[in-house]
N, C-alpha and C positions, 0 to 999 in steps of 0.2 A: 575572720572578717578584719583585724587587725590588719593582715596581710592588704587587703583590697585595700584599705581607705591610706595604708602608707603607699601601694603603687599609685592612687590616684591625685595622692600630694604631691608625686613626681612631676608632674606636668606642668608646661609650661609654657609661655609664650612669649619670648626674648627679640631685643632687636638687634642686630647684626649687620657689617656690611663688607662689601667685598673689596673694600680697599687694601692696597697692599705698601708694607714696608719698604721704602726707596733703598735700604741696605740690603736686607736678607730676602725681600721679595715675595716676603709670607705675606696671608690674609690677614689682615689684624682684626676683622669679627667685632667681636663685643668689646674691646681696646681699642678701638677706632676714635680718635679725640671728636670727632665731627659728629658723632652718632646721636649726640644731642642735638643735631640739630633736626625741624619738622620732617624736611622731606630727604633724608639722608638716611640710605640704607632699609632694608626690609624686615618684618617679622615673620620668626619662626616659629612653630607646632614642635616640644617633643614632648613626649609620653614615655615613661618606659613602660613595657608587657611583659606579660609571665615568661619564664625562662623556656625554653625548648627541652626536651626531654634527655638530650644529652649537655645540658647546663646551657647551651649555646644563650647569650645574649640577645633577647629582643626588643627593637624601638621602634614605636611609629615619630618618623620626622617628616614636616613640612615645610620648605620654605619660600619665600617669595610672597606673603602677603603684604599689600602695601599699608595697612594699618592694624593696630593691637588689636582692634574690635571684630574684626574678618578673622584673625587667628583664635582668636578665645571662643567664637562660633563652632569651630572645628574640632577646637579641644572638647570643647562639649559635648559633643557630638559622640569623639571616640570616648569620654568618660561614659556615656549614655551606652552604648557599645558592651565596653567590659563589664557595666553592670547587668545585663542581661543574665550570663549563666551563673545557677545557683551556687553558694559559697564554698560546698564540698563539691561539685560537679566538676573534677579536675579534667577530663576529656572535650567538656563544654567551653573551659577556660582556656585548655591549650588551641584547640579550632578557632575560636577567637582572636587569639594573639595572632596564631598564623595567617587567618584572614587581614587583620590590619598589618601585619609584618608586608605582605605581598602588596596592600594596595600601596602603601607608602613605597616600598620598591618601586613599584610600576607606574605611582603617579593616576591611580584610576581614581576616579570622583570615590566619596566615603559610602560605604550602602547606607539606606537610612534601617533604623531601630527594627523595623517589621521583614526588613528583607532578611536579616541575619537571624533574627527568631525562627525564620522560615529556613533556612539554611541549616540552621541544627538539628533540624528533622533527619538531613542527610547530609551528616557533617563530612564524609570522605571526601565530600565536592570542594569541602572548604580548604581542603591539601593546597600548597602553591604549585604542585609538582604531579596535578593529576594528570593522567593520560586518557587518552579517547577512549579507549574498551571501559574504565571503569567511570568513566563518565557515563557512555552506552547504557552500563547496567543500570545505571543510578536512574536515567531517563525512563528505560523501560520498567522499574519496578514502580514509578510513578503513574503510569498509565492508565488511564480508565477508558471505558468503549468496550467494545462487540471483542469477544475470545478473536473470533475471525480476524478482527484489523491487528489484533496484540501481536499475536502469531505471526502473522506475517511481516510486522516490526521487525519482530524477533527472528525471523530466520533471514532478513535483511540484515540483522546486525552478525548473525552466528556465523553467516556465509560468506557474505562480501565486507561491511564495513572492521569488524575486528582482527580478520585475516591482511587487510591490507592497510589499514590506519591506525589500528589498537594502539600500536607501541610508541605514536607521536603523543606528543604532550599536546592537551588540549589547547593552551593559549601560543603553540606553534605550527598550529595547524594551517596550512596554505591551500590553493586553487590550487598550486603544483600536485598538493598529493593528492588533492581529489582527482586530478586528470587522470596523474600515476594509476591511481586505482582502475579507472576506467579504461586505462590502456592495458592493464594487465587483464582483463576481463575479458577482452575483445581477443589479444594473444590467445588466449587459454580456447575462446570458442573456435579458432582457428585451428588449434591441436586437436578441439572435440570433434570437431567438423571432420578434419581429416581422417581421424580414427573412428566415427561411424560410419565414415565410406566404405573403409578399409572391412570391416565389420557385415556390411550390406553387402559388398562383393563377394565375399566367402560365402554368406550363408545363402548368396544365388547357385554360387560356385555348389555348394552341399546339394542344394534341394536337386541339381540336377548328376551329379555324382554314378557314374556306371558300375561303380564296385563298393561294396562295404570298406575295403581299404582304404579307397579314395576320401569317403565320406568322412571316415576316424580321422585320416590326415588334417581335412578341413577343419575338423570339432577342434584338435589338438590347437591349430593356429587360431583358431577362435577364444582357446582357454589361454593363453599368452597373451591375447591382446587387452587393454584395458576394459570396462563392461560400456555398453553403451550409456552418453548421457547426453541431456539437453544441455543447449548453449543456453548461454543466459542474452535473451534479446535486448530489442529495442525497448519496449513494453516494460521489462523486469527493469533493466540499468534505470530507466525514470521516475519508477518508486523507490529503488534503490536511495536516486539523489532526493527524493523527496522524503524518504524518511531520515534521512542525515541532514537534511535544510530545516525540517522539523524539530530534531534533537538542538542541532547548534543554534537554533531561536531560541530555546531556552536557555540556553547560553548565556547568551545576551542578554534575555529579560524571563525574570528576573532574576538570575541567578547573578548575572553582571560578570559572570569568569571570563569573556571576550568580549570583544567590542565588532567582529567583524566576521562575516557567515562565508566561509569561501564555496559554500555549496550551492549559494544563491548566483554565482557566476561563473559557473561549469555549463555547457550547455551539450544534451545529448542529440548528437547528429542523426537523425532519421536515416537507418538504411534502407527503407525503401520493401524492405521485406516481410512487412506484416501482413499477415495471413488475408489472402486475397480467397475469398469465398467461390469454389468449383461446384459445376454440375456435374453429379454422377452420370456422363454418358457411356454406351456401349464401351468403348477405347480406353476408356480408365476405368470402368467395372473389368474389363478384362485384364488391366496391368495390375490391378490389386490383389485378383486371382491367379496370378501369376507370381508375384511378388511379395504379397502380402502388405503393399504397402499402400497409402493415401496419396494422391499428388498432392493434397494440401490439408492443412488442419481443419479448417473449414471446408466441410462437402454438404452440398446440397443433391436432396434426392430430387429426380422427376415426377412429374405428378403421376402416373401410372406407379411410380414404385413407392409412392406416398399411397395410393389406394391397395396397392399389396401389403401393403405394410399393417394399412388398419383392417384390411380382411383376414389378414390373418391372427388378429389378436382381440378380433368383434365378441369373441366370447371371455376376454379378460373381465374379473372386476371393476377395473378403471379405466377400461375402454372409453368411457366420456372423454373424461380428461385427457385422452393424448389427442383423441378427434380434435377437441377445443383448442389444444396446442397448437397442430396443424391445422388447423383452417383460420384460426382468429390469430395465434401468434402470441400466447398468451407468456410471462417469462414463467419459469418453473417455482419461484414464491409464490407467486399470482394465482398460478395455479391450483398450488396446496392450499392458500389463503381464502378463496372467493368463497363466499356465503350464500346461502339460497336467497337471504334478505336480497341480495345484489343483483337475484335476477326478474327483471320484470316481464311476465308473459305475452303480455298486454301489449307492451311497448316492441316486444321483441328484443331485447336488451339486454346485457349485462355489464353492471358499473364495477369498476375496478376499483376497489378502496381500501385494500388489506394488502397483507400477504406476511407470507410463513419463511423467514430465514435461519441460516445456523448460525448460533455464537457458541462457536465453539462444535460441538455435538449436540449442545442442548437446542430446543426448538422457540424461538422466539416471535411475536406477533409485532409485527412493525406497518409504518405506513407505505405505501407505495414508492418503490427507489426514487423518482423523482417529481416535482407538484404535476409535470406532464404525464406520468406514468398514472396519476386518478385521473380515470377516463371512463366513460361510457363506449361500449365496441356494442354496434349493430350483429344480429346474430341470424343466420340463413335459416331458414324453413327446415333446414338436413341437420341440424347443430341443435336447434331450438326438439326436435322429433327424439334426438341422442338424448338429451338434458331431460327429456320428459320419461323416457324409457329408465334413465338411470335413476332417478326418483323415488319412481315406483321398484325397485331392484333397493334401492337401500330403504322405502319403508320396511320392505317382506324381511329384511337382512334384521332391523331394530324389532320387529315384531318377533321374531325368531331367537333373538340374543335377551329380551326382556329385561332385568335389574343388571345386566353386566353392559348395557349398551351405554356409552360416555356421548353425553350429547353436546357438539361441539357446534352447531348451527352450518358445519361447513356443506361444501357440495360433495367434494372428495375425501374421504376416510377412509381408515383403516376397518378390517371385518369388523372390530366393536364399534366404529363410532371415532375414537380417539384420530389425534390429527396424524397427519402423514409427516412424515422426516424428508425433508426438501433430499438430502444425501442419497438416503435407502433410493428415494424414486428413481433416482440418477440412472443407481445401480441395477434396479429394475428395469427401466428403459432400456440399456447395457445389453441386458440379456434378453431382452423380447427381438431386439432389433437380429441380434443373434440367431435366435429362434426363428424368425425369417428368413430367414438367406438371404438378407440381402448387405450391399455394401452397408458398412457404419458410417454413423452419422452421429454426433452429441445430441444431447434433447437441447441443448440452448439452440442445434440448429435447425429445429423446427421453426424457429424464427426466419430465418432466412428463407426456409420452405412457403410459409408461409406470405412474405413479402414477394417471395419471387412469381408467384401463382400467381397471386392480384395484381401483380404490376402485368404481366403477361396476360391476365384477361380483359387488362384495359383501365383498370381503373386507376385514378390520379394519384401522383405523388403523396400528393398532399393528404390524402384520406387516410394510404399507407400510414403515412407518418403516423395519424392521430391513432388508427388501431395498434400501433406497435407502442405507442405512449413516449413518442421521442421529442424532443423541444425545436427541434426545425428536421423540414426535407432533407437538409444537407448531410444530418447523420445516416437518414434512413439509406441515401442513393451510395453513399461511403461503404458502410458495413453490411446491411443488408439485404440488398438484391443481384442476382445473377442474371445472363441471360440464357433464356434457354436455348438450346442449339437450334430448334426448327424457325424461330424468330429472330433470331441471328440470320440465319439459310435467307427467310423471306425479306429481311433488311438488304441484304447484299444483291439478292435479286433487281429489287425495286431501286436502288442504287447505279446497278449497270444497267438498266431500260433505261435511263435518262442518258446517256451518254453515246450519238449517233455514232454509227461507226459502217463505213464502206466493206468494209471488209470483216471477216469472221474472227 
């Protein structure tokens, strides 16, 4: 306690000037004979701080105050900050001294006492030379929310931000550093794409090899190549930028470690390679059967393929859910979360009022994805009949289960009535697609199927938008519609017929 009182007493607000001695050229400072004049010179705050671990003397010093009162206000703020740590907490005392020494050196505004108390809970960020990697670790440790969102942040930090920017001092991070990171990512993308192309080429040759020796030689070539990898596309790069920007915003406020966010001033150019939904035409199915490759990450079944899939799995216990998703375009979480109380058989409609989502691997009930996702969709007679038969089937399962049945009120459940796990549902769907001998689509692509078929049937875009729960029909038309080949052919013939020609 005496040591702290002694330290506090060492603070002062003194007047000095920058006049120089005419003979020696040295500043006169406090020795200037004109210092007593009212508007001559400025006031300087000086406060001794705790010495560093290596015995280095530390000092808070700030000059340029016009009046003694202004200087005294800042000195009192410095003393308030110095009094925050408990007298016996040497680490906190050292961290506060390091903070004030840095603020003095960089001319940053003095933080308020509440901010310092908050910073002391994460003491390593008070270090004057904190690097981006250490700061990102601290930022991640303080994130709250869904586990899935935090895991995505962690992946961005681990795979991209730390390897490219982790060594840079936080206060030295610039726009150039961030641009260099994305340039490096794109260079790596080029190398990955070239390597993947070679692997695909060798795989194609291996499938048509004329002898075992040739096949073994090609397999040996594959083993020498790096493994197949995905490139870091535009959407992922935008997420990386968003993660960095969010982290740096916290460094500005409330931590006040930096005053400028370089990530906010870097643009990620759209490479124009966003996944385009394509329809599984006969030629594309043939290509897939020959190479095992899909023409696009997003593929849409033709109406007859949807029918074949549903006919194949008609006896599956969750057939009604697959039917509902294909006919009405529900999201995975919405289908898992829909309740019997949301079904109105009189009005032949279903209200989407809740959903089940993954939080890590846990199941969490939440509101629909957006305010527009909370909607009521009309049901066709066939779908309503499927749901009625499913209710009868569920009641029979409930009677058979007896006391072991878990009552959740959901339309679609596990065999014991418990909640469906969204992640397991996706895996189950993939197995059913493989069993049906159809070309692959993702579970989410059933939304594309529903949108495409309804538009092909002449349903207005606005109606399809409301069915899918989008905020505008621009979203629907951009991402969830594909042109069926027979419609494209009919449109081409109509257009050609309008042009008068004298020759064939």
